PDB file of N, CA, C, O and CB in Angstrom:
ATOM      1  N   UNK A   1     114.800  90.790 118.236  1.00  0.00           N
ATOM      2  CA  UNK A   1     113.970  91.700 118.819  1.00  0.00           C
ATOM      3  C   UNK A   1     114.100  93.122 118.051  1.00  0.00           C
ATOM      4  O   UNK A   1     113.096  93.806 117.850  1.00  0.00           O
ATOM      5  CB  UNK A   1     114.318  91.776 120.322  1.00  0.00           C
ATOM      6  N   UNK A   2     115.190  93.466 117.698  1.00  0.00           N
ATOM      7  CA  UNK A   2     115.542  94.782 116.999  1.00  0.00           C
ATOM      8  C   UNK A   2     114.811  94.780 115.634  1.00  0.00           C
ATOM      9  O   UNK A   2     114.222  95.792 115.253  1.00  0.00           O
ATOM     10  CB  UNK A   2     117.184  94.953 116.780  1.00  0.00           C
ATOM     11  N   UNK A   3     114.847  93.685 114.921  1.00  0.00           N
ATOM     12  CA  UNK A   3     114.266  93.656 113.676  1.00  0.00           C
ATOM     13  C   UNK A   3     112.753  93.856 113.685  1.00  0.00           C
ATOM     14  O   UNK A   3     112.179  94.457 112.777  1.00  0.00           O
ATOM     15  CB  UNK A   3     114.609  92.430 113.057  1.00  0.00           C
ATOM     16  N   UNK A   4     112.090  93.304 114.800  1.00  0.00           N
ATOM     17  CA  UNK A   4     110.658  93.486 114.936  1.00  0.00           C
ATOM     18  C   UNK A   4     110.408  94.871 115.295  1.00  0.00           C
ATOM     19  O   UNK A   4     109.496  95.481 114.737  1.00  0.00           O
ATOM     20  CB  UNK A   4     110.050  92.560 115.947  1.00  0.00           C
ATOM     21  N   UNK A   5     111.135  95.420 116.177  1.00  0.00           N
ATOM     22  CA  UNK A   5     110.897  96.905 116.542  1.00  0.00           C
ATOM     23  C   UNK A   5     111.143  97.751 115.252  1.00  0.00           C
ATOM     24  O   UNK A   5     110.313  98.613 114.962  1.00  0.00           O
ATOM     25  CB  UNK A   5     111.925  97.417 117.776  1.00  0.00           C
ATOM     26  N   UNK A   6     112.118  97.573 114.550  1.00  0.00           N
ATOM     27  CA  UNK A   6     112.324  98.314 113.352  1.00  0.00           C
ATOM     28  C   UNK A   6     111.215  98.227 112.298  1.00  0.00           C
ATOM     29  O   UNK A   6     110.869  99.218 111.654  1.00  0.00           O
ATOM     30  CB  UNK A   6     113.557  97.881 112.774  1.00  0.00           C
ATOM     31  N   UNK A   7     110.675  97.032 112.141  1.00  0.00           N
ATOM     32  CA  UNK A   7     109.550  96.767 111.329  1.00  0.00           C
ATOM     33  C   UNK A   7     108.334  97.638 111.766  1.00  0.00           C
ATOM     34  O   UNK A   7     107.753  98.325 110.926  1.00  0.00           O
ATOM     35  CB  UNK A   7     109.225  95.285 111.390  1.00  0.00           C
ATOM     36  N   UNK A   8     107.981  97.618 112.944  1.00  0.00           N
ATOM     37  CA  UNK A   8     106.872  98.411 113.487  1.00  0.00           C
ATOM     38  C   UNK A   8     107.118  99.881 113.373  1.00  0.00           C
ATOM     39  O   UNK A   8     106.235 100.662 113.016  1.00  0.00           O
ATOM     40  CB  UNK A   8     106.627  98.063 114.921  1.00  0.00           C
ATOM     41  N   UNK A   9     108.329 100.242 113.681  1.00  0.00           N
ATOM     42  CA  UNK A   9     108.790 101.600 113.554  1.00  0.00           C
ATOM     43  C   UNK A   9     108.541 102.175 112.084  1.00  0.00           C
ATOM     44  O   UNK A   9     107.949 103.238 111.896  1.00  0.00           O
ATOM     45  CB  UNK A   9     110.307 101.647 113.923  1.00  0.00           C
ATOM     46  N   UNK A  10     109.024 101.409 111.108  1.00  0.00           N
ATOM     47  CA  UNK A  10     108.827 101.753 109.755  1.00  0.00           C
ATOM     48  C   UNK A  10     107.404 101.792 109.358  1.00  0.00           C
ATOM     49  O   UNK A  10     107.018 102.702 108.624  1.00  0.00           O
ATOM     50  CB  UNK A  10     109.534 100.852 108.921  1.00  0.00           C
ATOM     51  N   UNK A  11     106.586 100.874 109.783  1.00  0.00           N
ATOM     52  CA  UNK A  11     105.109 100.939 109.530  1.00  0.00           C
ATOM     53  C   UNK A  11     104.514 102.207 110.022  1.00  0.00           C
ATOM     54  O   UNK A  11     103.864 102.949 109.285  1.00  0.00           O
ATOM     55  CB  UNK A  11     104.385  99.778 110.189  1.00  0.00           C
ATOM     56  N   UNK A  12     104.756 102.461 111.344  1.00  0.00           N
ATOM     57  CA  UNK A  12     104.227 103.636 111.952  1.00  0.00           C
ATOM     58  C   UNK A  12     104.690 104.931 111.346  1.00  0.00           C
ATOM     59  O   UNK A  12     103.932 105.896 111.250  1.00  0.00           O
ATOM     60  CB  UNK A  12     104.551 103.626 113.340  1.00  0.00           C
ATOM     61  N   UNK A  13     105.970 104.946 110.929  1.00  0.00           N
ATOM     62  CA  UNK A  13     106.507 106.166 110.320  1.00  0.00           C
ATOM     63  C   UNK A  13     105.864 106.390 108.964  1.00  0.00           C
ATOM     64  O   UNK A  13     105.574 107.541 108.637  1.00  0.00           O
ATOM     65  CB  UNK A  13     108.045 106.084 110.181  1.00  0.00           C
ATOM     66  N   UNK A  14     105.614 105.335 108.126  1.00  0.00           N
ATOM     67  CA  UNK A  14     105.008 105.515 106.853  1.00  0.00           C
ATOM     68  C   UNK A  14     103.568 106.002 106.975  1.00  0.00           C
ATOM     69  O   UNK A  14     103.116 106.878 106.238  1.00  0.00           O
ATOM     70  CB  UNK A  14     105.069 104.243 106.086  1.00  0.00           C
ATOM     71  N   UNK A  15     102.912 105.439 107.871  1.00  0.00           N
ATOM     72  CA  UNK A  15     101.429 105.785 108.084  1.00  0.00           C
ATOM     73  C   UNK A  15     101.343 107.170 108.614  1.00  0.00           C
ATOM     74  O   UNK A  15     100.499 107.934 108.144  1.00  0.00           O
ATOM     75  CB  UNK A  15     100.697 104.785 109.098  1.00  0.00           C
ATOM     76  N   UNK A  16     102.178 107.567 109.586  1.00  0.00           N
ATOM     77  CA  UNK A  16     102.100 108.929 110.166  1.00  0.00           C
ATOM     78  C   UNK A  16     102.585 109.938 109.057  1.00  0.00           C
ATOM     79  O   UNK A  16     102.004 111.019 108.955  1.00  0.00           O
ATOM     80  CB  UNK A  16     103.014 109.043 111.525  1.00  0.00           C
ATOM     81  N   UNK A  17     103.606 109.626 108.246  1.00  0.00           N
ATOM     82  CA  UNK A  17     103.928 110.517 107.157  1.00  0.00           C
ATOM     83  C   UNK A  17     102.760 110.774 106.248  1.00  0.00           C
ATOM     84  O   UNK A  17     102.508 111.930 105.908  1.00  0.00           O
ATOM     85  CB  UNK A  17     105.052 109.972 106.375  1.00  0.00           C
ATOM     86  N   UNK A  18     102.075 109.819 105.859  1.00  0.00           N
ATOM     87  CA  UNK A  18     100.889 109.933 104.944  1.00  0.00           C
ATOM     88  C   UNK A  18      99.829 110.877 105.577  1.00  0.00           C
ATOM     89  O   UNK A  18      99.274 111.763 104.927  1.00  0.00           O
ATOM     90  CB  UNK A  18     100.243 108.484 104.664  1.00  0.00           C
ATOM     91  N   UNK A  19      99.591 110.631 106.867  1.00  0.00           N
ATOM     92  CA  UNK A  19      98.540 111.426 107.512  1.00  0.00           C
ATOM     93  C   UNK A  19      99.016 112.849 107.622  1.00  0.00           C
ATOM     94  O   UNK A  19      98.244 113.776 107.379  1.00  0.00           O
ATOM     95  CB  UNK A  19      98.168 110.863 108.912  1.00  0.00           C
ATOM     96  N   UNK A  20     100.352 113.062 108.006  1.00  0.00           N
ATOM     97  CA  UNK A  20     100.820 114.416 108.120  1.00  0.00           C
ATOM     98  C   UNK A  20     100.817 115.155 106.768  1.00  0.00           C
ATOM     99  O   UNK A  20     100.481 116.337 106.694  1.00  0.00           O
ATOM    100  CB  UNK A  20     102.203 114.416 108.712  1.00  0.00           C
ATOM    101  N   UNK A  21     101.187 114.453 105.739  1.00  0.00           N
ATOM    102  CA  UNK A  21     101.184 114.994 104.333  1.00  0.00           C
ATOM    103  C   UNK A  21      99.786 115.397 103.898  1.00  0.00           C
ATOM    104  O   UNK A  21      99.582 116.479 103.347  1.00  0.00           O
ATOM    105  CB  UNK A  21     101.745 113.938 103.330  1.00  0.00           C
ATOM    106  N   UNK A  22      98.846 114.536 104.144  1.00  0.00           N
ATOM    107  CA  UNK A  22      97.465 114.814 103.877  1.00  0.00           C
ATOM    108  C   UNK A  22      96.980 116.138 104.596  1.00  0.00           C
ATOM    109  O   UNK A  22      96.318 116.987 104.000  1.00  0.00           O
ATOM    110  CB  UNK A  22      96.620 113.602 104.323  1.00  0.00           C
ATOM    111  N   UNK A  23      97.365 116.253 105.941  1.00  0.00           N
ATOM    112  CA  UNK A  23      97.012 117.433 106.636  1.00  0.00           C
ATOM    113  C   UNK A  23      97.745 118.652 106.065  1.00  0.00           C
ATOM    114  O   UNK A  23      97.069 119.676 105.974  1.00  0.00           O
ATOM    115  CB  UNK A  23      97.302 117.264 108.096  1.00  0.00           C
ATOM    116  N   UNK A  24      98.955 118.700 105.687  1.00  0.00           N
ATOM    117  CA  UNK A  24      99.730 119.780 105.078  1.00  0.00           C
ATOM    118  C   UNK A  24      99.173 120.249 103.838  1.00  0.00           C
ATOM    119  O   UNK A  24      99.159 121.439 103.524  1.00  0.00           O
ATOM    120  CB  UNK A  24     101.085 119.381 104.841  1.00  0.00           C
ATOM    121  N   UNK A  25      98.660 119.205 103.050  1.00  0.00           N
ATOM    122  CA  UNK A  25      98.039 119.512 101.700  1.00  0.00           C
ATOM    123  C   UNK A  25      96.566 119.844 101.840  1.00  0.00           C
ATOM    124  O   UNK A  25      95.871 119.981 100.833  1.00  0.00           O
ATOM    125  CB  UNK A  25      98.197 118.298 100.713  1.00  0.00           C
ATOM    126  N   UNK A  26      96.052 119.980 103.109  1.00  0.00           N
ATOM    127  CA  UNK A  26      94.684 120.355 103.368  1.00  0.00           C
ATOM    128  C   UNK A  26      93.674 119.404 102.862  1.00  0.00           C
ATOM    129  O   UNK A  26      92.531 119.775 102.597  1.00  0.00           O
ATOM    130  CB  UNK A  26      94.419 121.637 102.810  1.00  0.00           C
ATOM    131  N   UNK A  27      94.088 118.141 102.717  1.00  0.00           N
ATOM    132  CA  UNK A  27      93.134 117.076 102.368  1.00  0.00           C
ATOM    133  C   UNK A  27      92.313 116.620 103.498  1.00  0.00           C
ATOM    134  O   UNK A  27      91.217 116.093 103.312  1.00  0.00           O
ATOM    135  CB  UNK A  27      93.830 115.921 101.814  1.00  0.00           C
ATOM    136  N   UNK A  28      92.846 116.820 104.738  1.00  0.00           N
ATOM    137  CA  UNK A  28      92.128 116.440 105.928  1.00  0.00           C
ATOM    138  C   UNK A  28      92.218 117.596 106.977  1.00  0.00           C
ATOM    139  O   UNK A  28      93.153 118.394 106.912  1.00  0.00           O
ATOM    140  CB  UNK A  28      92.704 115.099 106.499  1.00  0.00           C
ATOM    141  N   UNK A  29      91.353 117.685 107.846  1.00  0.00           N
ATOM    142  CA  UNK A  29      91.407 118.682 108.889  1.00  0.00           C
ATOM    143  C   UNK A  29      92.367 118.354 110.052  1.00  0.00           C
ATOM    144  O   UNK A  29      92.805 117.218 110.236  1.00  0.00           O
ATOM    145  CB  UNK A  29      90.044 118.880 109.421  1.00  0.00           C
ATOM    146  N   UNK A  30      92.640 119.326 110.758  1.00  0.00           N
ATOM    147  CA  UNK A  30      93.674 119.164 111.980  1.00  0.00           C
ATOM    148  C   UNK A  30      93.006 118.110 112.906  1.00  0.00           C
ATOM    149  O   UNK A  30      93.673 117.173 113.343  1.00  0.00           O
ATOM    150  CB  UNK A  30      93.960 120.675 112.871  1.00  0.00           C
ATOM    151  N   UNK A  31      91.766 118.253 113.189  1.00  0.00           N
ATOM    152  CA  UNK A  31      91.195 117.292 114.115  1.00  0.00           C
ATOM    153  C   UNK A  31      91.173 115.869 113.619  1.00  0.00           C
ATOM    154  O   UNK A  31      91.422 114.937 114.383  1.00  0.00           O
ATOM    155  CB  UNK A  31      89.837 117.693 114.450  1.00  0.00           C
ATOM    156  N   UNK A  32      90.878 115.691 112.351  1.00  0.00           N
ATOM    157  CA  UNK A  32      90.972 114.327 111.695  1.00  0.00           C
ATOM    158  C   UNK A  32      92.399 113.806 111.740  1.00  0.00           C
ATOM    159  O   UNK A  32      92.621 112.620 111.984  1.00  0.00           O
ATOM    160  CB  UNK A  32      90.489 114.381 110.192  1.00  0.00           C
ATOM    161  N   UNK A  33      93.379 114.695 111.503  1.00  0.00           N
ATOM    162  CA  UNK A  33      94.754 114.197 111.566  1.00  0.00           C
ATOM    163  C   UNK A  33      95.151 113.813 112.921  1.00  0.00           C
ATOM    164  O   UNK A  33      95.852 112.812 113.070  1.00  0.00           O
ATOM    165  CB  UNK A  33      95.699 115.192 111.062  1.00  0.00           C
ATOM    166  N   UNK A  34      94.769 114.517 113.932  1.00  0.00           N
ATOM    167  CA  UNK A  34      95.105 114.159 115.317  1.00  0.00           C
ATOM    168  C   UNK A  34      94.395 112.736 115.623  1.00  0.00           C
ATOM    169  O   UNK A  34      95.012 111.815 116.159  1.00  0.00           O
ATOM    170  CB  UNK A  34      94.596 115.358 116.366  1.00  0.00           C
ATOM    171  N   UNK A  35      93.169 112.654 115.269  1.00  0.00           N
ATOM    172  CA  UNK A  35      92.469 111.400 115.478  1.00  0.00           C
ATOM    173  C   UNK A  35      93.152 110.214 114.709  1.00  0.00           C
ATOM    174  O   UNK A  35      93.347 109.141 115.280  1.00  0.00           O
ATOM    175  CB  UNK A  35      90.995 111.558 115.031  1.00  0.00           C
ATOM    176  N   UNK A  36      93.483 110.411 113.500  1.00  0.00           N
ATOM    177  CA  UNK A  36      94.166 109.348 112.774  1.00  0.00           C
ATOM    178  C   UNK A  36      95.471 109.018 113.360  1.00  0.00           C
ATOM    179  O   UNK A  36      95.785 107.840 113.536  1.00  0.00           O
ATOM    180  CB  UNK A  36      94.351 109.709 111.367  1.00  0.00           C
ATOM    181  N   UNK A  37      96.286 110.038 113.687  1.00  0.00           N
ATOM    182  CA  UNK A  37      97.633 109.801 114.256  1.00  0.00           C
ATOM    183  C   UNK A  37      97.451 109.046 115.625  1.00  0.00           C
ATOM    184  O   UNK A  37      98.251 108.163 115.935  1.00  0.00           O
ATOM    185  CB  UNK A  37      98.435 111.209 114.457  1.00  0.00           C
ATOM    186  N   UNK A  38      96.472 109.366 116.388  1.00  0.00           N
ATOM    187  CA  UNK A  38      96.290 108.634 117.709  1.00  0.00           C
ATOM    188  C   UNK A  38      95.929 107.159 117.465  1.00  0.00           C
ATOM    189  O   UNK A  38      96.076 106.349 118.381  1.00  0.00           O
ATOM    190  CB  UNK A  38      95.141 109.319 118.589  1.00  0.00           C
ATOM    191  N   UNK A  39      95.468 106.786 116.276  1.00  0.00           N
ATOM    192  CA  UNK A  39      95.087 105.409 115.947  1.00  0.00           C
ATOM    193  C   UNK A  39      96.193 104.604 115.329  1.00  0.00           C
ATOM    194  O   UNK A  39      96.065 103.394 115.136  1.00  0.00           O
ATOM    195  CB  UNK A  39      93.931 105.411 115.028  1.00  0.00           C
ATOM    196  N   UNK A  40      97.274 105.268 115.019  1.00  0.00           N
ATOM    197  CA  UNK A  40      98.443 104.526 114.383  1.00  0.00           C
ATOM    198  C   UNK A  40      99.092 103.695 115.374  1.00  0.00           C
ATOM    199  O   UNK A  40      99.480 104.162 116.445  1.00  0.00           O
ATOM    200  CB  UNK A  40      99.492 105.470 113.772  1.00  0.00           C
ATOM    201  N   UNK A  41      99.228 102.444 115.044  1.00  0.00           N
ATOM    202  CA  UNK A  41      99.849 101.474 115.986  1.00  0.00           C
ATOM    203  C   UNK A  41     101.308 101.636 115.985  1.00  0.00           C
ATOM    204  O   UNK A  41     101.917 101.551 114.919  1.00  0.00           O
ATOM    205  CB  UNK A  41      99.503 100.035 115.637  1.00  0.00           C
ATOM    206  N   UNK A  42     101.935 101.867 117.116  1.00  0.00           N
ATOM    207  CA  UNK A  42     103.329 102.074 117.296  1.00  0.00           C
ATOM    208  C   UNK A  42     103.780 103.532 117.104  1.00  0.00           C
ATOM    209  O   UNK A  42     104.977 103.776 116.957  1.00  0.00           O
ATOM    210  CB  UNK A  42     104.053 101.200 116.373  1.00  0.00           C
ATOM    211  N   UNK A  43     102.864 104.496 117.102  1.00  0.00           N
ATOM    212  CA  UNK A  43     103.194 105.904 116.792  1.00  0.00           C
ATOM    213  C   UNK A  43     104.174 106.421 117.824  1.00  0.00           C
ATOM    214  O   UNK A  43     104.930 107.336 117.495  1.00  0.00           O
ATOM    215  CB  UNK A  43     101.911 106.799 116.764  1.00  0.00           C
ATOM    216  N   UNK A  44     104.223 105.923 119.019  1.00  0.00           N
ATOM    217  CA  UNK A  44     105.162 106.442 120.032  1.00  0.00           C
ATOM    218  C   UNK A  44     106.616 106.135 119.594  1.00  0.00           C
ATOM    219  O   UNK A  44     107.545 106.834 119.998  1.00  0.00           O
ATOM    220  CB  UNK A  44     104.860 105.805 121.454  1.00  0.00           C
ATOM    221  N   UNK A  45     106.802 105.100 118.777  1.00  0.00           N
ATOM    222  CA  UNK A  45     108.151 104.819 118.272  1.00  0.00           C
ATOM    223  C   UNK A  45     108.622 105.963 117.376  1.00  0.00           C
ATOM    224  O   UNK A  45     109.828 106.118 117.189  1.00  0.00           O
ATOM    225  CB  UNK A  45     108.179 103.475 117.495  1.00  0.00           C
ATOM    226  N   UNK A  46     107.724 106.765 116.816  1.00  0.00           N
ATOM    227  CA  UNK A  46     108.130 107.876 116.004  1.00  0.00           C
ATOM    228  C   UNK A  46     108.300 109.169 116.793  1.00  0.00           C
ATOM    229  O   UNK A  46     108.552 110.236 116.233  1.00  0.00           O
ATOM    230  CB  UNK A  46     107.145 108.077 114.920  1.00  0.00           C
ATOM    231  N   UNK A  47     108.154 109.039 118.128  1.00  0.00           N
ATOM    232  CA  UNK A  47     108.239 110.256 119.001  1.00  0.00           C
ATOM    233  C   UNK A  47     107.037 111.116 119.034  1.00  0.00           C
ATOM    234  O   UNK A  47     107.120 112.223 119.567  1.00  0.00           O
ATOM    235  CB  UNK A  47     109.351 111.095 118.584  1.00  0.00           C
ATOM    236  N   UNK A  48     105.920 110.704 118.510  1.00  0.00           N
ATOM    237  CA  UNK A  48     104.657 111.362 118.521  1.00  0.00           C
ATOM    238  C   UNK A  48     103.766 110.753 119.614  1.00  0.00           C
ATOM    239  O   UNK A  48     103.531 109.547 119.682  1.00  0.00           O
ATOM    240  CB  UNK A  48     103.997 111.266 117.146  1.00  0.00           C
ATOM    241  N   UNK A  49     103.292 111.668 120.460  1.00  0.00           N
ATOM    242  CA  UNK A  49     102.288 111.198 121.440  1.00  0.00           C
ATOM    243  C   UNK A  49     101.164 112.244 121.617  1.00  0.00           C
ATOM    244  O   UNK A  49     101.106 113.239 120.894  1.00  0.00           O
ATOM    245  CB  UNK A  49     102.970 110.904 122.821  1.00  0.00           C
ATOM    246  N   UNK A  50     100.280 111.992 122.593  1.00  0.00           N
ATOM    247  CA  UNK A  50      99.109 112.860 122.702  1.00  0.00           C
ATOM    248  C   UNK A  50      99.542 114.288 123.168  1.00  0.00           C
ATOM    249  O   UNK A  50      98.803 115.259 123.007  1.00  0.00           O
ATOM    250  CB  UNK A  50      98.065 112.235 123.704  1.00  0.00           C
ATOM    251  N   UNK A  51     100.759 114.370 123.744  1.00  0.00           N
ATOM    252  CA  UNK A  51     101.204 115.732 124.262  1.00  0.00           C
ATOM    253  C   UNK A  51     101.899 116.542 123.265  1.00  0.00           C
ATOM    254  O   UNK A  51     101.980 117.757 123.448  1.00  0.00           O
ATOM    255  CB  UNK A  51     102.117 115.599 125.435  1.00  0.00           C
ATOM    256  N   UNK A  52     102.447 115.957 122.152  1.00  0.00           N
ATOM    257  CA  UNK A  52     103.202 116.749 121.175  1.00  0.00           C
ATOM    258  C   UNK A  52     102.614 116.667 119.718  1.00  0.00           C
ATOM    259  O   UNK A  52     103.247 117.134 118.772  1.00  0.00           O
ATOM    260  CB  UNK A  52     104.669 116.267 121.171  1.00  0.00           C
ATOM    261  N   UNK A  53     101.446 116.091 119.567  1.00  0.00           N
ATOM    262  CA  UNK A  53     100.889 115.875 118.254  1.00  0.00           C
ATOM    263  C   UNK A  53     100.555 117.287 117.667  1.00  0.00           C
ATOM    264  O   UNK A  53     100.747 117.473 116.466  1.00  0.00           O
ATOM    265  CB  UNK A  53      99.599 114.923 118.327  1.00  0.00           C
ATOM    266  N   UNK A  54     100.103 118.211 118.393  1.00  0.00           N
ATOM    267  CA  UNK A  54      99.759 119.597 117.832  1.00  0.00           C
ATOM    268  C   UNK A  54     101.042 120.291 117.432  1.00  0.00           C
ATOM    269  O   UNK A  54     101.031 120.983 116.414  1.00  0.00           O
ATOM    270  CB  UNK A  54      98.967 120.508 118.906  1.00  0.00           C
ATOM    271  N   UNK A  55     102.103 120.168 118.120  1.00  0.00           N
ATOM    272  CA  UNK A  55     103.386 120.718 117.764  1.00  0.00           C
ATOM    273  C   UNK A  55     103.986 120.050 116.467  1.00  0.00           C
ATOM    274  O   UNK A  55     104.628 120.726 115.663  1.00  0.00           O
ATOM    275  CB  UNK A  55     104.344 120.545 118.955  1.00  0.00           C
ATOM    276  N   UNK A  56     103.760 118.724 116.291  1.00  0.00           N
ATOM    277  CA  UNK A  56     104.289 118.051 115.175  1.00  0.00           C
ATOM    278  C   UNK A  56     103.532 118.515 113.892  1.00  0.00           C
ATOM    279  O   UNK A  56     104.136 118.695 112.835  1.00  0.00           O
ATOM    280  CB  UNK A  56     104.193 116.531 115.388  1.00  0.00           C
ATOM    281  N   UNK A  57     102.245 118.694 114.019  1.00  0.00           N
ATOM    282  CA  UNK A  57     101.433 119.245 112.893  1.00  0.00           C
ATOM    283  C   UNK A  57     101.846 120.662 112.573  1.00  0.00           C
ATOM    284  O   UNK A  57     102.034 121.001 111.405  1.00  0.00           O
ATOM    285  CB  UNK A  57      99.921 119.214 113.231  1.00  0.00           C
ATOM    286  N   UNK A  58     101.983 121.446 113.525  1.00  0.00           N
ATOM    287  CA  UNK A  58     102.378 122.852 113.416  1.00  0.00           C
ATOM    288  C   UNK A  58     103.677 122.983 112.622  1.00  0.00           C
ATOM    289  O   UNK A  58     103.792 123.744 111.661  1.00  0.00           O
ATOM    290  CB  UNK A  58     102.541 123.480 114.817  1.00  0.00           C
ATOM    291  N   UNK A  59     104.647 122.192 113.087  1.00  0.00           N
ATOM    292  CA  UNK A  59     105.943 122.258 112.459  1.00  0.00           C
ATOM    293  C   UNK A  59     105.872 121.765 111.048  1.00  0.00           C
ATOM    294  O   UNK A  59     106.504 122.363 110.177  1.00  0.00           O
ATOM    295  CB  UNK A  59     106.953 121.471 113.235  1.00  0.00           C
ATOM    296  N   UNK A  60     105.130 120.693 110.753  1.00  0.00           N
ATOM    297  CA  UNK A  60     105.076 120.230 109.407  1.00  0.00           C
ATOM    298  C   UNK A  60     104.411 121.244 108.547  1.00  0.00           C
ATOM    299  O   UNK A  60     104.864 121.480 107.427  1.00  0.00           O
ATOM    300  CB  UNK A  60     104.378 118.925 109.319  1.00  0.00           C
ATOM    301  N   UNK A  61     103.376 121.849 109.001  1.00  0.00           N
ATOM    302  CA  UNK A  61     102.625 122.963 108.217  1.00  0.00           C
ATOM    303  C   UNK A  61     103.552 124.067 107.967  1.00  0.00           C
ATOM    304  O   UNK A  61     103.545 124.558 106.838  1.00  0.00           O
ATOM    305  CB  UNK A  61     101.355 123.531 108.992  1.00  0.00           C
ATOM    306  N   UNK A  62     104.404 124.562 108.917  1.00  0.00           N
ATOM    307  CA  UNK A  62     105.217 125.681 108.775  1.00  0.00           C
ATOM    308  C   UNK A  62     106.367 125.427 107.771  1.00  0.00           C
ATOM    309  O   UNK A  62     106.759 126.302 107.000  1.00  0.00           O
ATOM    310  CB  UNK A  62     105.733 126.073 110.108  1.00  0.00           C
ATOM    311  N   UNK A  63     106.875 124.199 107.824  1.00  0.00           N
ATOM    312  CA  UNK A  63     107.975 123.824 106.920  1.00  0.00           C
ATOM    313  C   UNK A  63     107.583 123.572 105.549  1.00  0.00           C
ATOM    314  O   UNK A  63     108.432 123.553 104.659  1.00  0.00           O
ATOM    315  CB  UNK A  63     108.646 122.662 107.395  1.00  0.00           C
ATOM    316  N   UNK A  64     106.201 123.352 105.292  1.00  0.00           N
ATOM    317  CA  UNK A  64     105.755 123.205 103.999  1.00  0.00           C
ATOM    318  C   UNK A  64     105.415 124.525 103.311  1.00  0.00           C
ATOM    319  O   UNK A  64     105.200 124.596 102.101  1.00  0.00           O
ATOM    320  CB  UNK A  64     104.631 122.331 104.009  1.00  0.00           C
ATOM    321  N   UNK A  65     105.379 125.571 104.147  1.00  0.00           N
ATOM    322  CA  UNK A  65     105.004 126.893 103.575  1.00  0.00           C
ATOM    323  C   UNK A  65     106.080 127.552 102.931  1.00  0.00           C
ATOM    324  O   UNK A  65     105.907 128.655 102.413  1.00  0.00           O
ATOM    325  CB  UNK A  65     104.487 127.787 104.571  1.00  0.00           C
TER     326      UNK A  65
END
C-alpha cells in the first residue's frame, strides 16, 4: 500500500511543481494556476487543498523574488 501511495504522491508533486513554476515564471495566471492545481489527482498528498492554495502560490512567488 505504501508504494502505491508514494507513487501517486510523486506524480502529484511533479505536476504541482510544474504548475507552480509556471505561475512563478508568469507563464500562467494565478486563476489558471489555482484551477490547474485543483485538477491534480492526489494533490492533497502534497498538503495543498482549496483552503491553502493561495498561500502556497504566494510563498512560491515570494521565494522566487
